[in-house]
N, C-alpha and C positions, 0 to 999 in steps of 0.2 A: 505493499499499501504505499502512495506517497502524500506526506504529509507537507511538501514544499507551499506547494497554493495555500492553504489553511495558514501556515507558522509564518510564509515569505511575501507572500500577494507578490505587490509591486512596490514594497519597501525595499531599502538599499539592506537591510540585517533584518535576519531572522528574527522570529518573537523567542527569546529562551527562557522566560518568566512571563505566568500570565496570571492574574487574581492570589501574588502571594507564592504560587504553585511553580517550583524549578522543576522544567519540563524536562529538561538533558541534564544525564550522570555525566557522560565526557560526552566528547563530539560527532561521536556516532549512536551514542544509545540515548534512550529514553530513561528520564527516574524514576521508580516506582511509583511515586505521587502522581510525575506527569503521566504517566500513561494512565494512570487511576481516571485523572484530572482530560486528559484528552476525550477515554473509552466515552468517561459521561457528557462532557460537550459534547462530541460528534456524533454519539448513540452509535460504535461501532456496529452492533448488533445488526442493529433497524439498515444502516449505512451500508453494510454487506450484503443483505439479504434483498437491496434494493438494488445496488448494483448486478446482483447476479439476474434477478428478474429482467433487471433492462437490458441485456446482452450490449456492455458496454463497447466491447470488442469482439472482434470475431474471427474466424475464418475456416471454411468448408474443407475439410478435409475428407477423401474420398466419400463425397457426397454425405457427408454428415459436417455440421454445425459444431465447432468447437470454440467455448469461451474463450481467451485469454487477456493480458494486458491489465492494467488501473485504470479504476474509474476513480473522478477526481471528489472527494469530501468537502461536505460543507456542512457546517453545524446544524442540528437535531431542528434548531428554531426556524433554519431556512427554509426544510425540505414540506 
């Protein structure tokens, strides 16, 4: 899953803290609190379910559609 759009948007620097919660543990990993915060904020379960249902990207292989790729996540309130 790609969080770049949510955490960086068009800003020159990505968000590293939001509402008092440190998002990252280090340069490549979310902190436990950050992961929990983002999971709730972005409503991961519903976002993944919507992405799967929307067939965000895919290709036909041997006559069968195979879904692949990453869908952009948006905050739950935006859906």
